[in-house]
C-alpha positions in Angstrom: -21.1 -76.3 -47.8 -19.0 -75.4 -50.9 -20.5 -72.6 -52.9 -19.0 -73.6 -56.3 -21.4 -74.5 -59.0 -21.2 -76.0 -62.4 -19.7 -73.4 -64.8 -22.2 -71.7 -66.8 -25.2 -73.2 -65.0 -27.7 -70.4 -64.2 -28.7 -70.2 -60.6 -31.9 -68.5 -59.5 -31.4 -65.9 -56.9 -33.5 -63.7 -54.8 -31.8 -60.5 -53.7 -33.0 -58.2 -51.0 -32.8 -54.4 -51.4 -33.1 -51.9 -48.5 -32.4 -48.2 -48.1 -33.1 -45.6 -45.3 -30.9 -42.8 -46.8 -32.6 -41.1 -49.7 -34.7 -44.2 -50.2 -37.0 -42.7 -52.9 -34.0 -42.4 -55.2 -31.8 -45.3 -54.1 -34.1 -48.3 -54.2 -35.2 -47.6 -57.9 -31.5 -46.7 -58.7 -30.4 -50.1 -57.3 -32.9 -52.0 -59.4 -31.6 -50.1 -62.5 -28.1 -51.2 -61.5 -29.2 -54.7 -61.2 -31.2 -54.7 -64.5 -28.1 -53.3 -66.4 -25.5 -55.7 -65.1 -24.2 -58.0 -67.9 -23.7 -61.0 -65.7 -27.2 -61.8 -64.6 -30.8 -61.3 -65.8 -33.5 -59.8 -63.5 -36.7 -61.8 -64.0 -38.9 -60.2 -61.5 -39.1 -57.1 -59.1 -41.4 -56.8 -56.1 -43.2 -53.8 -54.9 -41.6 -51.5 -52.4 -42.4 -52.0 -48.7 -41.9 -49.4 -46.2 -41.0 -50.3 -42.5 -39.4 -49.0 -39.5 -35.6 -49.8 -38.9 -34.9 -52.9 -37.0 -32.1 -53.0 -34.5 -29.7 -50.4 -33.6 -30.1 -47.6 -31.0 -32.0 -44.4 -31.2 -34.2 -43.1 -34.1 -33.4 -44.4 -37.6 -35.0 -43.2 -40.8 -37.7 -45.4 -42.3 -36.7 -48.1 -44.6 -37.9 -49.0 -48.2 -37.4 -52.7 -48.8 -37.8 -54.7 -52.2 -36.7 -57.9 -53.7 -35.5 -59.0 -57.2 -35.3 -62.4 -58.7 -32.3 -63.0 -61.0 -30.6 -65.8 -63.0 -26.8 -65.8 -63.0 -23.9 -68.2 -63.7 -22.0 -66.6 -60.8 -21.1 -68.5 -57.6 -22.7 -67.1 -54.6 -19.4 -65.5 -53.2 -18.7 -63.8 -56.6 -22.2 -62.5 -56.8 -22.0 -61.2 -53.2 -18.7 -59.3 -54.1 -20.5 -57.8 -57.2 -23.4 -56.7 -55.0 -20.9 -55.1 -52.6 -19.5 -53.2 -55.5 -22.7 -51.8 -56.5 -23.4 -50.7 -52.7 -20.1 -49.0 -52.7 -20.8 -47.3 -56.1 -24.1 -46.0 -54.6 -22.3 -44.6 -51.6 -22.5 -47.3 -49.0 -19.8 -47.1 -46.5 -19.7 -50.2 -44.3 -18.8 -49.7 -40.6 -18.6 -51.7 -37.4 -22.4 -50.6 -36.8 -24.3 -53.0 -38.7 -27.5 -51.1 -38.0 -26.1 -47.9 -39.4 -28.3 -46.0 -41.9 -27.5 -46.8 -45.4 -28.1 -45.6 -49.0 -28.5 -49.2 -50.1 -28.2 -52.7 -48.8 -28.1 -55.6 -51.3 -28.2 -59.1 -49.8 -28.6 -62.6 -51.2 -31.7 -64.1 -49.5 -31.8 -67.3 -51.4 -29.6 -68.9 -54.0 -31.1 -72.0 -55.5 -31.4 -74.5 -52.6 -28.1 -73.7 -51.0 -27.4 -73.4 -47.3 -24.1 -71.8 -47.0 -22.2 -69.1 -45.0 -20.0 -66.5 -46.9 -17.9 -64.3 -44.7 -20.4 -64.2 -41.9 -23.5 -63.9 -44.3 -25.9 -66.7 -44.2 -27.8 -68.1 -47.2 -30.7 -68.4 -46.8 -31.1 -65.2 -45.0 -32.2 -66.0 -41.4 -34.4 -62.8 -41.3 -36.7 -64.4 -44.0 -38.4 -66.2 -41.1 -38.1 -63.2 -38.6 -39.4 -60.1 -40.5 -42.3 -59.3 -42.8 -40.2 -56.5 -44.4 -37.9 -59.4 -45.7 -40.5 -62.1 -46.3 -43.2 -60.0 -48.1 -41.2 -58.8 -51.0 -39.7 -62.2 -51.5 -43.2 -64.0 -51.3 -44.6 -61.4 -53.8 -42.1 -62.4 -56.5 -41.6 -66.2 -55.6 -44.5 -67.3 -53.5 -44.1 -71.0 -54.1 -40.3 -70.9 -53.7 -39.4 -73.4 -50.9 -37.1 -72.3 -48.1 -34.4 -74.9 -48.1 -33.9 -74.9 -44.3 -37.6 -75.4 -43.3 -39.3 -76.7 -46.4 -42.0 -74.0 -46.3 -43.0 -71.8 -49.2 -42.1 -68.1 -48.9 -45.8 -67.4 -49.1 -46.5 -69.6 -46.0 -43.6 -67.9 -44.1 -44.9 -64.4 -44.9 -48.3 -65.2 -43.8 -47.0 -66.0 -40.2 -45.3 -62.7 -39.7 -46.7 -59.6 -38.3 -47.2 -57.1 -41.1 -48.9 -54.3 -38.9 -46.0 -52.0 -39.4 -45.4 -52.7 -43.1 -46.8 -50.5 -45.8 -46.8 -51.4 -49.5 -45.8 -48.2 -51.5 -48.1 -47.3 -54.4 -47.2 -49.3 -57.5 -46.6 -46.0 -59.4 -43.7 -45.4 -57.1 -42.3 -48.9 -57.4 -39.5 -49.9 -59.8 -40.8 -50.9 -63.2 -41.5 -54.7 -63.3 
């Protein structure tokens, strides 16, 4: 599907944040970066959720995950590039190891009701229906949002996933909402 949109039309986007390097500093800093960006408006920020790393080999540091809801006139591909620039500014160096520890990861989970692929990244993010650390922060800020591929709400999806290894970090530690 083409990711072009009507110029100037504001899309509603859910972005996932994750960090397992200096996570106590990097997740709030990423939220600050997102809030200050002139080309979108952050409308909601989830709590921070702590979870073990998924995938990769060996021991990995614990992850902090969160989600933000934003409105933007950007296309998904332009937004993705802007998110990559923020990652790089925060010290992320991408490598062939997609499970490598990272100071910050910013991924588009949902963009309006689009179902597209941008350079190997799928929107909606397929991990929404696989992992509680992805679904829970999204469901917290947009519980009634419909997943365009399966027609279920984010809240309904989150309720089906195993949350046993997921911890909500105290609200005083989470980014200002």
